[in-house]
N, C-alpha and C positions, 0 to 999 in steps of 0.2 A: 552498498547503498540505503541509502533512500531515494522513496519514494510519495509524487501528492498527491493526497484522494480528498472530492470532496466531501462527505455526510452528506445519508438522507434523507437525514430526517431535518436537519439546525441546519447545513449548508456552512459548514468547519472545514477551515481546511486543518486534513493528519497525516501524519506525517508515519511510514508505513518503516521498516527497518526489510530490504532482499536481502538475502542468502546468493552469495557467486555458487555458480551451477562448479567451475572451473579453476580453479590455478588461475589461468592463462582464458576464461570462455569472457563479455562481456553479457550472458544471459547470470538468469535472480533470477529464485526458487524464492516467492512471497504469501503469505498465510491464505489456507482460501478465504480466512472470512479475519476481521480484527475487531474494535472495537476504539467509539469516539471519544475523542479524551475531552469533546466538550460534554455531550449529552449521552455516553455511555451507549447510543445506538449499535448495535453489534453492525458491519454493511460487511457484505459478499465484493474480493474482490475483484475486478474489473477484467479484461481477457486485456491483455502489450495491443500495441504502446502505449506508456507507461509515459507519464511527465518526474525525471529527476526533481528533487525538491533543493 
């Protein structure tokens, strides 16, 4: 499932893919950090709850 986050540097909306933790689970594992598509800044994944994209 994709989750939407905002870049700290340029305020662009970024989409990060979350990997399911199990077959029937609604919990997802996201990377600790991800790169903004717009400016290339490295962002840290915030604490849940996350907004689905």
